[in-house]
N, C-alpha and C positions, 0 to 999 in steps of 0.2 A: 504493500500499500504506499502511497506518496503522502507526504505532509509538508505543510509549509509552516515555519516558525516565524514569529514576528521579532521586532527589535528587542522587546523586553527579555524574551526568551534567549536571544543571542547574548545580550549582555549578562543574563544570569549565568549562562554557560561559560563565557570567556572571562568575566570579571569576578563573579561572586561564587562560581561552582556550586550554585545552590537551585537544583530542580527537583521536582517532585518524582517519587519512585515510578509513578505512571509515565511520566515524560521520559525518564531514564530508560524505561522498559521500551518505550517506542523508539527512541534513539538508538539503543544498542541491539535492536532486533535487525539481523542482516536482510530480512525479507522486506524491510521498509526503506524507503528513500525519503530523506529529509532535505528540504530545500530552504534557502534564505533568500529573501527578495533583494534585489539590487538596491532597492529603496531602504531596506534595512542596513545594508552595508554602508550606504551614504550617511545614515543617521548614526550608525556606529562611529564612523570616522569623525563625524562632526563632534560628537560627545567626547571622543579622545582629545581632539583638537583644542576644545574649550575647558579641557581638564575636568569634566564633570564625571568621567569615569577613567580608571586606569586599569589595562589589562593585568593579569596576573604575571608575576616576573618573568616565567618561562615563555610567555607570549609576547613580552613587551616590545621586542624589535623585529618579531615576525611579521612578514607581509600578510595583510588581512586575507588575501585570496588563498594563499598557501595555508593559512590557519583553518579557514573555513573548508576548503575542498580537500587538502591533503592530510591535516591532523584530525580534524572533526569528521571528515567523510561526507560532508554535505554538499549538495549541489547549489548552483546559483541560478535563480530565475530572474532574468533581466526583464525590466519593464518593457513592454512591446505596445504597439498600436492598439491591439485588441483589449489590452488591460486598461489604457487610457480611455477607450470608448466606454468600457464598462464604468470606470471611475466618473466619467462625465454624466452617465445615467444613474448613478448610485444617489439614492436620497440621503440627505444629511439627517442623522438621527438627534434627537434632542439630548443636549449635553455632551455632544461629541463632534468636534469639527476639525480634528488634526488631519490635515491633508496627506501626511505620510502614512498614517494609520489607514486612512480610507483607501489609498492607492494599494496598500498591501492586501486589504479586504477585497478590492476589485480584482487583484491578481488571482486571489484564491477562488473567488466566485467564477471568473473566467475560465480558470484551469481545472475547476471542479475538484479542488484539493481542499482537504481539511486544514483549517488553520488553528494552530495552537498558540494561545496567548494568555497572559496573567491579567489582561485588561478586561474587566467585567463588562465594559461598555460595548465590546465586540458582540455580545450576545443579541444586541438589539439589532443586529444586521441579518440575523437568522431569516426574518421575513423577507429579505431581498435575496435569499439564496445562499448565505454563507453556512458552510458546514463548520461550526465552531467547536473547538475542544478546549475547554477552559483548564488552566493550570494553576489551580489554587486549592 
């Protein structure tokens, strides 16, 4: 099965080493393919640059793509035209207007991939076709 993780999950894995046992089971199952959105990578880089997060020492100087693809074994889902079309048509739900989150949600909907996040607001997008797996 395929899964898409959002930025907060990526941060939890690389910075905090703090994920639920259910998520750990999904990630470590060789039958599953886990993806990270290029939008999450952009957000991660930004958070490192403004010093809001600091990767664990062993990842500090590593290239982010090498870390994601070779060390963690995740694939990268690059934002494409069809994702932006879904993003354009995605209704903004009350209390959630983060464009990066919404683009990642649009990718998951377009690709028909379950999205794993710790953000409870993502559940509000189920009515628009999001297969949401909460990580809390």
